[in-house]
C-alpha positions as CSV (number, residue, x, y, z in Angstrom):
1,M,12.6,-15.5,20.1
2,K,10.9,-18.6,21.3
3,G,7.4,-19.0,19.5
4,C,8.5,-16.5,16.7
5,L,8.6,-17.1,12.6
6,I,11.7,-15.3,12.0
7,S,11.2,-14.6,7.7
8,Q,13.0,-16.7,6.1
9,A,12.3,-14.6,2.9
10,P,13.8,-11.3,2.4
11,L,13.9,-9.1,-0.6
12,F,16.7,-10.5,-2.4
13,V,17.4,-13.1,-4.5
14,Q,20.6,-15.2,-4.4
15,G,22.1,-16.3,-8.0
16,G,25.1,-17.6,-7.7
17,A,27.4,-15.4,-6.4
18,E,25.7,-12.8,-7.1
19,K,22.7,-10.9,-5.1
20,M,20.0,-8.9,-7.3
21,L,18.0,-7.0,-4.9
22,Q,14.2,-7.9,-6.0
23,T,12.4,-5.2,-8.3
24,R,9.3,-3.7,-8.2
25,R,7.6,-5.8,-11.2
26,S,9.3,-9.2,-10.0
27,F,7.9,-8.6,-6.7
28,L,4.1,-7.9,-8.0
29,S,4.4,-10.6,-10.1
30,G,5.3,-13.0,-7.9
31,A,8.7,-14.3,-9.3
32,G,10.4,-13.6,-6.4
33,A,10.0,-14.1,-2.5
34,G,6.6,-12.8,-2.2
35,L,5.9,-12.6,1.4
36,L,6.6,-9.7,3.2
37,T,8.1,-9.4,6.9
38,F,5.5,-7.6,9.4
39,S,5.5,-7.3,13.1
40,L,3.2,-9.4,15.6
41,G,3.4,-9.5,19.4
42,G,6.9,-8.6,18.8
43,C,7.9,-11.5,16.3
44,K,8.8,-11.0,12.6
45,V,6.6,-13.0,10.8
46,E,5.9,-13.8,7.2
47,M,2.6,-12.9,5.8
48,T,1.2,-11.2,3.0
49,P,-0.5,-7.8,3.9
50,G,-4.3,-8.9,3.9
51,E,-3.5,-11.5,6.4
52,A,-1.0,-8.5,8.1
53,R,-4.4,-6.7,8.5
54,R,-6.8,-9.2,9.7
55,Q,-3.8,-10.3,12.3
56,Q,-3.8,-6.8,13.3
57,A,0.4,-6.5,12.7
58,S,2.1,-3.5,14.5
59,Y,2.4,-0.2,11.7
60,S,6.3,1.0,11.7
61,I,5.3,4.4,10.2
62,L,1.6,5.4,9.7
63,N,-0.3,6.3,12.8
64,A,-3.8,4.9,13.5
65,E,-5.7,8.3,12.2
66,E,-3.7,8.0,8.9
67,V,-4.7,4.3,9.0
68,R,-7.9,4.8,9.4
69,V,-7.9,7.4,6.9
70,L,-5.8,5.0,4.7
71,D,-8.1,2.3,5.0
72,A,-11.4,4.0,3.7
73,L,-9.5,6.1,0.6
74,A,-8.3,2.5,-0.4
75,E,-12.0,1.1,-0.2
76,T,-13.2,4.2,-2.1
77,L,-10.4,4.3,-4.7
78,L,-10.5,0.5,-5.0
79,P,-13.0,-1.9,-3.3
80,G,-11.3,-4.6,-1.4
81,A,-7.9,-2.7,-1.9
82,A,-8.3,-2.4,2.3
83,A,-9.2,-5.8,2.8
84,A,-6.1,-6.6,0.7
85,G,-3.8,-4.6,3.4
86,M,-3.1,-1.5,1.4
87,A,-2.3,0.5,4.7
88,H,0.1,-2.3,5.9
89,F,1.7,-2.8,2.2
90,I,2.7,1.4,2.2
91,D,3.7,1.3,5.9
92,H,5.8,-1.7,5.2
93,Q,7.6,-0.2,2.2
94,L,8.1,3.1,3.9
95,A,9.9,1.3,6.7
96,A,12.1,0.1,4.3
97,A,15.5,1.8,3.0
98,P,14.8,3.8,0.0
99,G,16.5,1.4,-2.6
100,R,14.1,-1.4,-1.4
101,Q,11.3,0.4,-1.7
102,L,8.7,-1.1,-4.2
103,L,5.9,2.0,-4.4
104,M,5.1,3.5,-7.5
105,I,6.3,7.0,-6.2
106,K,9.4,6.1,-6.3
107,Y,9.4,5.4,-9.9
108,L,8.1,9.0,-10.6
109,G,10.9,11.4,-10.0
110,V,9.8,12.2,-6.3
111,D,13.2,12.0,-4.0
112,P,13.1,9.7,-0.7
113,P,12.1,9.8,2.1
114,F,8.3,9.4,0.8
115,S,6.4,8.9,4.6
116,A,6.1,12.5,3.9
117,F,4.1,12.4,0.7
118,Y,1.9,9.6,2.2
119,Q,0.7,11.7,6.0
120,A,0.8,15.0,4.6
121,G,-1.9,13.9,1.8
122,L,-4.2,12.1,4.1
123,T,-3.7,15.0,6.8
124,A,-4.7,17.0,3.6
125,L,-7.9,14.9,2.7
126,N,-9.2,14.3,6.2
127,V,-9.0,18.3,6.3
128,Y,-10.8,18.6,3.2
129,S,-13.5,16.2,4.4
130,K,-13.7,18.2,7.6
131,T,-14.0,21.5,5.8
132,R,-16.9,20.1,3.6
133,Y,-19.2,17.6,5.2
134,G,-18.4,18.8,8.8
135,Q,-16.9,14.6,9.2
136,P,-13.2,13.4,9.1
137,F,-12.8,11.5,5.6
138,P,-13.3,7.7,7.3
139,A,-17.2,9.0,8.6
140,I,-18.2,10.1,5.8
141,D,-20.9,8.1,3.8
142,P,-19.5,6.1,0.3
143,A,-21.2,8.6,-2.1
144,Q,-19.7,11.8,-0.2
145,A,-16.4,9.8,-0.2
146,H,-16.3,9.3,-3.5
147,E,-17.4,13.1,-4.4
148,L,-14.4,14.1,-2.8
149,V,-11.8,11.8,-4.3
150,T,-13.5,12.7,-7.6
151,T,-12.8,16.5,-7.0
152,I,-8.8,15.8,-5.7
153,S,-8.3,13.6,-9.0
154,Q,-9.3,16.8,-11.0
155,E,-7.8,19.5,-9.1
156,N,-6.7,21.0,-6.1
157,P,-9.3,21.8,-3.3
158,A,-9.5,25.0,-1.3
159,G,-6.5,24.9,1.4
160,W,-4.8,21.5,0.5
161,E,-1.9,21.3,1.4
162,G,1.0,18.5,0.5
163,A,1.7,17.7,-2.9
164,P,-0.6,18.2,-5.6
165,A,-4.1,16.5,-5.0
166,P,-4.5,14.7,-8.8
167,F,-0.8,13.5,-8.2
168,F,-1.6,12.1,-4.7
169,Y,-4.7,10.8,-6.1
170,F,-2.6,9.1,-9.4
171,V,-0.2,7.6,-6.9
172,L,-2.7,6.0,-4.8
173,R,-4.6,4.7,-7.2
174,N,-1.9,2.9,-8.4
175,D,-0.6,1.7,-4.7
176,A,-4.3,0.3,-4.6
177,V,-4.3,-1.9,-7.9
178,D,-0.6,-3.3,-7.3
179,V,-1.8,-4.6,-3.9
180,L,-5.1,-6.1,-5.0
181,Y,-4.6,-6.9,-8.3
182,G,-0.7,-7.8,-8.4
183,T,-1.5,-11.4,-7.2
184,R,-2.8,-14.5,-8.9
185,A,-6.0,-14.6,-6.8
186,G,-6.2,-10.4,-7.8
187,I,-6.3,-11.5,-11.3
188,E,-8.5,-14.5,-11.4
189,G,-10.9,-12.1,-9.1
190,L,-11.6,-10.3,-12.3
191,G,-12.4,-13.1,-14.0
192,I,-9.2,-13.4,-16.4
193,P,-6.9,-16.7,-16.3
194,Y,-3.9,-15.6,-15.0
195,M,-1.2,-16.7,-17.5
196,A,2.1,-15.6,-15.8
197,H,5.6,-16.0,-18.2
198,I,7.2,-17.1,-14.6
199,E,4.8,-18.9,-12.2
200,P,5.0,-17.3,-8.5
201,A,6.6,-19.4,-5.8
202,T,4.0,-18.1,-3.3
203,P,0.6,-17.0,-3.4
204,W,1.0,-13.4,-3.0
């Protein structure tokens, strides 16, 4: 398609005659291809999740309400995670084949597909917020959001449906850490020297 930048960085690394699927560790350390491919204006474009968010790249799995809840949750869990593109990262991974996904939940004994886990948890959080504060989760103030997140990190609120709330919290918290601190910029933002065993080929 004219004017489109087609992905040149698939999640495979060529090594001699063999192709090795990029692992979650190599991706997050920057040792692999790094950039992900998102849909933008009908084109497939390579960019980081944060760039995808800023350019309003399309979502494949999550709907608009789920994205709003996820953005609000990301910012409550770890300030900066929403702007780093946590929603785009999760959506991108949910749309990938199970064997190519890099989400933390893949390594926790949960069978794919994982979209139901995320969507049910986001819906349950929104319902809980409406029950407790009379407003959806993205509309409540930061203090209320922190109170709700603290609760779900410890127990299932009354009426909670889906995976256990503390498990949902654990997985999403890890996703937030991966997106925000899984890069050179994220580590350096903490004031910690970046000392990769293998220098990343790209910023992400």
